[in-house]
N, C-alpha and C positions, 0 to 999 in steps of 0.2 A: 504493500499499499504506498503511495506516494505520500511525501510531505506536503503540507499545503503552506502558501506563503503568508505572512502577516497581512498582506493587503487583501487576500481572501477571506482572512478571519475576521478583518475589518469590515468588510462587505456583508457577512454572514451575521455579525452582532451587532455591528454599528458602534464599536468602541470609540473610535475616532469623532464619532458624530455627538454622542450623548455623554462622552468622558470629561468634556471641558479642560482636557489636559491633564487632569488627575491619574487615568487609567490607560495602561497599554497592554499588548502581549509582548513578554519577553522571549528570549531566545531558546527557553526551555518550553515554550509553548504553554507558560503559565501566565495568569493575568498578574501585573505588578500596579503598584499604587505609587503615586508621588504625593509629597506633602505641599506642593504648590504647582500650578500649570506650568508645564514646561521645564519644571526642576530637573536637573541631571541625576538627583538621586532618585532611587525606585527600590521598594522591597516587594518580593514576591509573596502574593497572599498565600499561595498553597504551602509555602515553608512556615509562615506564621500559624496556618491552622494546623499543619504537622506538629510544630511545637505545642501549641495548646493540647492537643489531642494525645501526643505521645508522652510528653513531659510534665504538662501540668494537669494531665487526666481531666480536662474538660471535654464533655460530649457534645457534638452538635445537636441542635442548632447553636449557633454561637453569633452574637452581634458583635462586629468590630468597630469600634470608634477610632477615629483619626483625628485627634485634636488640632492638628497643625492644619488640617484643611478646613475646619470651621474658622481657624483664626485668618488663614488666607482669604477666605471669602468675605471677612469683615474687612481686611485691608482692601479688597477689591471694591466693596461698596464705598469706603472712605476715599478711595482714589478716583473713583467715578465721578462722585459728587464734587470733589475737589478740583478736578479736571474740568469739570463743566462750569465750575463757579469763576474759576480762572479763565476760561475762553470766553464767557460772557459777561464778565466783570461783575458778578453778582456779589452783593455785599453782606447778604445774610450768611449765617452759619448753617452747619449741618449738624443735626445731632439725632443719631440713630437710636432707637431702643428695640430690645429683643422681645417679642410677643412671649410670655411664658406659655401660652397655650400651645404654641407650636411644638415645644418641646420642653417640658418644666423640669427634665432631669438636671439635678443641681451641678454635675459635673459639666454640663453642657451651659448652662447659665453663668456659672463663675467662669467658665473659659472665655465667653463672650465678654464678661466685666472686666477681666484681667487684663485683655488685649484692648479692649475699648475705653480703658482709663486714659489711654493717649489721645483719644478723641472726644472725650466727654461724652460716651455712649452710655446709656441706661437700660431701663427695663420696662416693659408694660405688662400690667395684669389685669385680670377681668373677673376676677373672684376673690371672696374672702381669704380663701386658703392660698391663692397665689399671692395677694397681697402680704400676708402674714409672713411667708418665706421671703418675699422681697425686702421687707423691712430689715430682715437679718443680713442682707448682703451687703459687702463692701462696693460703694461706687465712687466714682470721682464726685467732688463736691459741685462740679457744674453741670454734671447729668440730670436727666429727668427719671422720674418715676411716674409714669402715666396710668391712672387709673380709668379704665373703660368698663364697660358694662352695667347693668341694672344694679342699683345700689339701695341697701337700706341702712338704718341708723347706725349699726354697728360696723358695716363697712366704711361709712364716712367717718367714724370715730377712730378705725384702725388707720385711715388716711391721715387724720389730723394728728396721731401719735407720731406718724412719719414727719410731719412738718414740725412737730416739737423737737424730735432728735437730729434735725438738721438736713433731712433729705429735701430735695426739691419735688415736692409731690404734686402733682396735677389732677385734680378731681374733675373728670369730664362729665358734663352734664348730658344724660340721654333723654330726659323727659322733665316736664316743668316742675312735677311734684319733687324731684331729686334736689332742684335748686332750692326749692322752699325749705327742705329738710337741711340743706348744708348752710343755708343762711341762718336758719335756728340754732344749729348746733355751735355755729361759730359765735353768734351772738351768747350762747351760754357758757361757752368755755373759753371764749376771748382769742380763739386759734383763727387765724385768717390764711386759709388754704388759697394756692393758686388754683384758679378755676378756668376750665376750658368748656367750649360749647360744641357740641357733635352736629354738624349741618348734615340735613338730607338734601343732596344734591338730585338734579333731574338727570344727570348724566349716569349711565351705567358702564360696567366693565364687560368683558366678554369671557366665554368659555363655561365651564360647569357652576361657576359661582357668580354669575351676572346678575341673578335675582336678589342678591344682598346689597345691590346698589339701586338707584332710582327711587323714585316717588314712592313705592310700595315696599321700600326697605323697612326691616325690623327697627333699625336704629335711626336716632338722628331727629333734629328739631326742624320745623317747617320755617319758613321765613317770618311769618308772624309771630311764631314762638321764641325765635331768636331776638325780636325786637323786644318782646315781654321780658325776656330774660334780663336784656340789657336795661329795661326800665326798672325790674325789681332790684337789680344790683346797685343802681344808681340811687334808689330809694334807701337802701340800707347802708350806703356809704361803702360799698365793697366793690365799685366799679373799676378800682385801681387794680383789684385781684384777677380780673378777668384777662388772660394772658394768652390764651390758645384757642384757635378753632381747628376742629378735627372734621375729617371725613373719612369714609372707605367706599370704595365700589366695588369690592370684591377680591377674593384671591385669585392666584394663577392667571391674571389678565393675559390673555394670549394675544391682543392686536394693540399695538402701541397707539393707534389712531384715537381708541378710546381713553387711553391715558391723557392724551393731549386735550381733548375735549373736557375731560374731568377737570384738568387744571386750569382751564381758562375760566369755567364756571365758578370753581372754589377761589380763584384770585380776585375774581369780581366781587364775591361775598366779603372775603378779606378787606378788600379796597374799600368797599361800600361801609363796611364796620368802622374802619381806621378813619374814614371821612366823618364819622360820627363822634370823634374826639375819644374813641376807646383805644387805648394803648396796647392794642394785639402785638404779641411779640413773634409767636410761633404759629405756624401753619403745620399742621400735623396731616400729611397726606396718606396716612394709613400704610397698610401692606399692599400686596397685589403684584408685585414684581415676580413675574413668573420663572420657572424652571423649564428647560428644554429637555423633558424626559425622555424624548424618543428621537431628538438630534436632527429633526427635519426643518426646524427654523421656520416654522409656519404658524398659521392661526387654529391649527388642531388642538383640541382640548388638552392633550398630554404635550404640549410644546408651545412656544412663543417665538414672535417674528421680529425679536429686537434682542440687543445684549444689554448687560447692566449700563455700560456707558451710553448707550442710545436712550435707555430709559433716564437716565440722570440728565443728560443734554437736553431732552424734551422737557422734563419737568422744570428744570432752572431757567431755560430759554422762555417757556411759556409764561411761566410766573413772572419773570422779569419785566417782559413786554407789557403784561397787563397793569404792573405796578408802575411802570412808566408812563403809561397812558393815563391812568388815574392820578399820577402824582403823588404816591404814597411810598413810604420807605418800602424796602423788601425785608420780607419776614425770614426769621431762621426757620429752615425746613427741620421737620421731625419725619423720620420714615420708621415703618415697621414691618420691614421686609425679612421677616423671620424663615420663610421658607428658602429663599436664596442662600441666607447665610448657613442653614443647618441641613439642608437635604444631603449635600455631597458627602457629609463626614461620616455617615453610618454606612456600613454594608452588612447585609444579614447573609449569613452562610449556614446552607442546610445540605444534609446528604441524602443521596438516593438509597432507599431501604429495600426496595423490590420493583419489578415490573409487573402491573396488573395486566394480564393475558387479553389480547384482543383477539378477534376472531380468527385471524390467521396463524396466530404465535402458536408454536410448540404442538403442533395437530400431528398426531399419530399417522403413520402411512396408511392411506385408504386402499383398501383390496377391493377392487371391482370385479363381479363376475358376470357371466351371460345371463345369469338368473336373477340379478338386479332388476329394479323397474326401470323403464324405459328413461325416465327424467334422469335418473342416476348415471346411466350410461352415456347420455347426451352431455352431461357435465363433465364427465371423465373426458369426453372426447374434446370438449372446449379447453379444459386444462391442458391435454396433452398436445394440442395444436397451435395454441396461441402463440402469436411473434409479434415483432415491431409494426407488421403490415395489416393484422386482422386484430389487434387488441381491442380496438374501439367497437368492431362489429361482434367481438365475442363477450365483450363486457355486457352490451344490449342483450345478446342472446341470454347470459347467464342470469340476468334481471328477471328476463320470462321465466326462466326455468326455476328461480328460487319462488315465484308465486304459484307456480304449477305445483311444485313440491309441497308447498303448505296447503294448497287447496286438496291435493290427493290425501295428505295426513288428515285434515279435518273431515273429509269423507270417509275415512277408514280404510282406504286404498292401500296405504303403506305402513310400515312399522316404525316404532320409535328409533330403532337402529337404523333403518333406511332414512329417515329424517335427519339424523345425525350425520351420516355419512353424506348425504346430498349438501348439508349445510358446510361441512368442511370443504368439499369440492368447490361449492359457489365462492366462500372467501379465499380460496387459493387462486381461483380466477382472478377476483378482484385484486388480489395482491401483485399478481403477475401484470395485470393491466395497469394498475398504478405505477408500477416500476418502468414499464416502457413508455408510459406518458410523461414520467419525470424524465427519462432519458431524452425524449424528444422535445422536453421543455413546452409542454402543451399547458395553456393556462385557461383551459376551458373549465367552466364552472363545475361541471358534472365530476372532473377529475379532481378538482380543488376538494370538494366535499367528501369524494372518496378518501383522498390523502389523509383528511381530517378524520374520518371514521376508523382507518386503519392505523391512525397514529398511535403509537405505545403510549400507556399511560404510566408514568415513573412515580412511585410512591414516595414522597418526600416528608422527611422527619421535622414537620413543623405544622403549625396552625395558621391557615390564611387569614382568619379573624383576629389572631392575636398580632401578627407581625406585618402584614400587608392589609389591613381593613379596607382602605380605600380601593383596592381591586375589586373586592367583594361588593362593596357597598355602592360604589358609583361608576364602576368599570374603568378606574384610572390605570393608567400603563406605566410600569416600572421596567427599566433595563434588567433583563435576566439572562444569564449565560454561565457555562460551567468556567471554574476558575483553574482548571487545568487540561490537558489532551488537547491542547488548542493547535498542536502542530499535527494532529490527525485529523483525517477527513471525518466529518460527521455524518453517519450514515443512516441515522434513524430519524424520523419524525415523531415528536412526542408533545404530551402535555402534562401537567403535573396535577396530582391530587394530594391533598394533605393527609393527616391520620387522625382527623376529626371524624367522627360518625354524622356527617351531614353532606349531603350530595352538593351543596354551594362551595365546599371547601375544595375548590380546584382552581387552577390558572390555565385558561386556554386563550388567552390574547396576549401578544407580545409585539414590543415595539419593531417597527420597520420604517425605513426611510421615507418609504412611497406610499405605505399602506399599513394595516394592522394584520400581523400575522396570526393564523389560529392554530399553528403548530410551530415548534420550535427545532431546528436543527441540533441534534445530540449525538453522543456516542452510545454504542451500544452498552446495556447495562450487564456487567459481567461476574457481579458480586463483591468486586473490590470496591475501596471506598472512591465514590464519585461525588465530588462538591458542586453544588450549585450556588452563586451568588446573586443575591438581589439588591440593586443598587439604588442609591439616591432615596434612602428610607429614612433619613435623618430627620424630616419635617413631618410631623402630625401622626405617624404610624405607631409610634410607641404609646402615645397618650390615648389614641383614638382605639386602639385594639381593646377587644373583648376577651373575657375569660371563658370562651365557649368551650363545654367539655372539661372545664377546670384546667385547661393547658395554661399555664403561666408565663412568665417573662424568662427569654432564654438565657443561657449563659453569657456572659460578656466580656470583653477584653479591650483595654485601652491601648493603643499602638503609637508610639512615636518614632521619627527616623533622625538619627544624629548627624552630625556634620560629616561623618565618613560614609553615610549611606546605610548604616546598619539599623535594625530596629530593636526597639526595647520594648517589652510588655509591662508598662507601667503599673497596670493594675487589671486583676480579674474580678468580676463580680458573680458569684453563685446564682444561677438561675432559679426559678420558683421551685421548690419541695413539694411533696404531697401534703405536707403539714402547712405549708404556706397557704395552699389553695382551699383545704377543707375549712381552715380559719376564715376565709374570705367568703365561703359560702355559710358561715357562721355555726359550723360545728364546733363542738368542745371536743379538743384531743383527748383529754382524761375521761370524758363520758364515753367517747367511742371506743377507747382501751376496755373501758369497764364493761360495756354493752358485749364487745367481743369476747371478754373472759367469761361473761356469764353463758353465751352460747356454746363455748368450749366445756364450761362446766355442766352444762346439761348434757351434752353428748358423755362425758364421763359418767354422769349419774345413770344415765340409760346403758350404761355398759356397751356404748359404741365406739369408745376410744380410751386409751389409757391415760393415767394423769400425767406421765412422762410426756406422751404425744400431745397432750392439750397444752402443757407448759411450753413445749417446742413452738407449737403452732402460735400461741399468743405471742411469745418473744419475737416471731418473725413478723407478725402483724405489726408490734410496736416499732421495729426497725424499717418496716416499710415508710413510715411518715418521712423517711429522710431521702425516698427515691426522687429523681429528677421528673417531672412529670412528661416529659418527652422520652421517646424511645432511646434506650442506652445500648 
């Protein structure tokens, strides 16, 4: 079998398209990762996994974190807005905040703040739990802590506690009653928080989350409500605390034109409020900057038709133009681009555990005799004579014979053994026809459908609902490929099924430059370790994942690359154990042990088990609480 070139691998899996300079195939045929785009240092992901499995005894699935990629994405965001400000002589600053809803893991948020101190970057929270955690984090004095989301009095009080300890907390008003509550608590406590107003724009984003913007959006104040807020603040002598206007038109905005339209409208709102002698300092443009998951650079839902630099250029230029037209100072810009900053840094690695047999797999040799029914004789003749010139005709004949086979069985004319023999022959003809169509590069719909039907189903040791919930819930695409054997020709078409007992636990949509593939090119499963990587899962997937079937968090490892190009596993985090998950479902561990012990005692009392056997069984049950929830 000939080796394939790196260019062919790139075309098959699209690494150069979606990898953003972080991923490449090395000379060993393994996938490698870089700490920054086009960095000369690269680490072999297969070597990292082998180290974790063989030396550190971690079982897949394993989530790999590369903190340097997170840091590099932050630098890229800062650089994009700095260059845009320089090019267009923009006088306002840029204050990014990391939305904790995107990935609330402490390691992720702390890494963002550690690097972000250089640029006065802060955090955004949308719940009391997120705010409580954020209040404990070390931020630079000039950074912001943005409080979005619907609020009750205890939420507002937490925000005021942040103000008292010296943080620049901005309480963003989502509805009028919130402002009344903020004013009342400010008067009662004497704390004067920074206040922001969330504006409901007419403009909408694009892609799956377009409905989160526009007039029917869940969040935001109408124009009349904004005017009422200003009146209320003036009446209570809190007008000087109104420092920020905020808007959000949706996540993963696919089309840059929608961004420009929103910026024009938002800049006009800002300008008009400034002209009312309200000293607004910040314009928070929300999140929405998208990630090119499939590498197509289009307006497709899993892609975007712009780069971070183009996004920054259009934001800065548009807002500056409107401010010049309205003769108002340019605001400091606040961005909440969590997806762009965190998506690339996490790679989920699972292993293939088995292959679920398809119709034409591992069938025993069919022996056909002259005594067999005519329909079986004709299927055998098709199987024996099919070739590159006749495969289309014979495939259509086989479809007719399959219908006849089932009709005769339903009429009681053939036996169950005859039906089984005929089905094996039918699927063997289909497999041959599919191979001939593939060799001829036929793109007809019927053979594309046949290819999907005949595709292998690889059983993966993971839960779709836990690790890539957006694929299950909204059909979002993630780059998926093997991390090794990439110098060998992938001869199988396959889809993935997970280990949950749910038919929705499967992946049968894959990224492609010009289309969405319904099967993925893979290598035959031989029983040897075969690792599959799911990429760009650092945004939303961890926090949105469910505990379906009580499969918990995967094992985790943090990897950095030193100046010499060597990797260091700085931290491993044990994945969820059985005990963790039964506690999550509100089972009491001690009560479970006691109930199991009583069941064993009843067996002993009934003379069905010895005391020694019962004690051993109870001990095994107690030790089971330490098991990894995934296959080991």
